[in-house]
C-alpha positions in Angstrom: -25.5 81.3 3.9 -27.0 77.8 3.2 -27.9 75.8 6.3 -26.3 72.7 4.8 -23.3 73.8 2.7 -21.8 70.3 2.8 -24.7 68.9 0.9 -24.8 71.7 -1.6 -21.0 71.4 -2.2 -21.4 67.7 -2.7 -23.8 68.3 -5.6 -21.6 71.1 -7.0 -18.5 68.8 -6.9 -20.5 66.0 -8.7 -21.5 68.5 -11.4 -17.8 69.6 -11.7 -16.6 66.0 -12.0 -19.1 65.4 -14.8 -17.8 68.5 -16.5 -14.3 67.2 -16.1 -15.2 64.0 -17.9 -16.9 65.9 -20.7 -13.9 68.2 -21.2 -11.9 65.1 -22.1 -14.3 64.5 -25.1 -13.8 67.5 -27.5 -16.5 66.2 -29.8 -19.1 67.1 -27.2 -18.4 70.9 -27.5 -18.2 73.6 -25.0 -18.9 73.1 -21.3 -20.9 75.7 -19.2 -20.9 76.0 -15.4 -23.7 78.0 -13.9 -24.1 79.1 -10.2 -27.2 80.8 -8.8 -28.7 81.6 -5.5 -31.4 83.6 -3.7 -32.4 84.7 -0.2 -35.6 86.4 1.1 -37.1 87.5 4.4 -40.8 88.4 4.7 -42.7 89.5 7.8 -46.5 89.3 8.1 -48.7 89.5 11.2 -47.6 86.8 13.7 -45.2 85.2 11.3 -41.7 85.6 9.7 -40.6 83.7 6.6 -36.9 83.2 5.7 -36.0 81.4 2.5 -32.5 80.5 1.0 -31.7 78.6 -2.1 -28.7 77.8 -4.2 -27.9 75.8 -7.4 -25.1 74.5 -9.5 -25.4 73.2 -13.0 -23.2 71.9 -15.8 -24.2 71.9 -19.5 -22.5 70.5 -22.6 -23.1 71.5 -26.2 -24.5 68.9 -28.5 -24.1 70.7 -31.7 -25.0 74.4 -32.3 -28.6 74.4 -31.0 -28.8 71.7 -28.4 -27.3 71.5 -24.9 -27.7 68.9 -22.2 -27.2 69.8 -18.6 -27.3 68.5 -15.0 -28.5 70.7 -12.1 -28.3 70.2 -8.4 -30.4 72.6 -6.2 -31.2 73.0 -2.5 -33.8 75.2 -0.9 -34.2 75.9 2.8 -37.1 77.7 4.5 -37.4 78.7 8.2 -40.7 80.0 9.4 -41.3 81.3 12.9 -44.2 83.0 14.7 -47.5 82.3 16.5 -50.4 80.2 15.5 -53.8 79.3 17.1 -53.7 76.3 19.4 -56.0 73.5 18.5 -56.2 72.4 22.2 -57.0 75.9 23.5 -59.2 77.9 21.2 -58.6 81.6 21.4 -54.9 81.1 22.5 -51.8 81.4 20.4 -48.5 79.5 20.8 -45.0 79.8 19.3 -44.0 77.6 16.5 -40.9 76.9 14.3 -41.2 75.3 10.9 -38.1 74.2 8.9 -38.3 72.7 5.4 -35.6 71.5 3.0 -36.0 70.6 -0.7 -33.3 68.9 -2.7 -33.6 68.4 -6.4 -31.5 66.9 -9.1 -32.4 67.2 -12.8 -31.2 66.4 -16.3 -32.5 68.6 -19.0 -32.1 69.1 -22.8 -32.0 72.8 -23.8 -33.0 73.8 -27.3 -31.3 77.1 -28.4 -33.9 79.2 -30.3 -31.4 81.8 -31.4 -27.6 81.8 -31.0 -27.1 85.5 -31.0 -24.0 87.5 -30.1 -25.8 89.1 -27.1 -29.1 87.3 -26.4 -29.6 83.5 -26.4 -33.2 82.4 -25.7 -33.8 78.7 -25.1 -36.5 76.1 -24.1 -35.8 73.1 -21.9 -37.3 69.8 -21.1 -36.2 66.9 -18.9 -36.7 65.1 -15.7 -36.2 65.9 -12.0 -36.1 64.0 -8.7 -37.1 66.0 -5.6 -36.6 65.1 -1.9 -38.5 66.8 0.9 -37.9 67.0 4.7 -39.7 69.0 7.3 -39.6 69.7 11.0 -42.4 71.5 12.8 -42.2 72.4 16.5 -45.0 73.9 18.6 -45.9 74.0 22.2 -48.3 71.1 21.4 -45.6 68.8 20.1 -43.2 68.1 17.2 -43.9 66.7 13.8 -41.2 65.5 11.3 -41.3 63.9 7.9 -39.4 63.2 4.7 -40.2 61.7 1.3 -38.8 61.5 -2.2 -40.9 61.8 -5.4 -40.2 59.6 -8.4 -38.8 61.4 -11.5 -41.3 63.9 -12.9 -41.1 66.1 -16.1 -39.2 69.4 -15.8 -40.1 72.0 -18.3 -39.0 75.6 -18.7 -37.1 78.2 -20.7 -34.8 81.2 -20.2 -32.5 83.7 -21.7 -28.7 84.0 -21.7 -27.2 87.4 -21.9 -23.5 87.5 -22.9 -21.3 89.8 -20.7 -18.0 88.9 -22.5 -16.3 85.9 -24.1 -16.5 83.7 -21.0 -19.2 85.0 -18.8 -23.0 85.5 -19.2 -26.1 86.1 -17.2 -28.7 83.3 -17.2 -32.4 84.0 -16.5 -34.4 80.8 -16.2 -37.9 79.6 -15.3 -38.9 76.0 -14.7 -42.1 74.2 -13.8 -42.4 70.7 -12.4 -44.8 68.5 -10.5 -44.6 68.7 -6.7 -46.7 67.7 -3.7 -48.7 69.5 -1.1 -49.0 68.0 2.4 -52.4 68.4 4.0 -53.3 67.7 7.7 -53.8 64.1 8.4 -51.1 62.9 6.0 -53.1 63.7 2.9 -50.9 64.6 -0.1 -52.1 66.6 -3.0 -50.3 67.1 -6.4 -49.3 70.6 -7.3 -47.1 72.4 -9.8 -43.8 73.9 -8.5 -42.2 76.8 -10.3 -38.8 78.4 -9.9 -37.3 81.6 -11.3 -33.5 82.3 -11.0 -30.8 84.6 -12.2 -27.4 83.0 -12.3 -23.9 83.5 -13.7 -22.6 81.1 -16.4 -18.9 80.5 -17.1 -18.0 79.0 -20.5 -15.0 76.6 -20.1 
């Protein structure tokens, strides 16, 4: 389950409302609703990583080979374990790190081949990402949040038709992110995201 379902549902409802407006304009073509999610848990010495993510997107046909879409995505990570204490070399203390990333993007998809079974595509657009973090250790607590300005969002994927209304959607996107270093130093980095979702053709 997502740690903040209300925020995720808000984005999904916004996407649905945009789709409702688009349906009233037949000239825009078909409308596609895609839902996706992931969850993972990894254990390494002294640490446990738990990650959850979910997304909702709406896309509208602009002719046979072009499709414009809006995507809302949320990702949560919860890391727990032990780390070396700066104030006491040789000793370890418990820590809990919680991070949340929210992104909203608008993308233009270019259909490379509109087949009966496979539909490969490329996408390009812009995304806005917001970050928040909360780190608690025996030495104190550190919180922070910031929002990046719009950055390019590039990717591609493959649609696989299951029947007339449903299809699987495999996607991969790359966009600019930020890496926080000790002392408040921020370093630019590329974020990438792979997902398998289910698309419903309205």
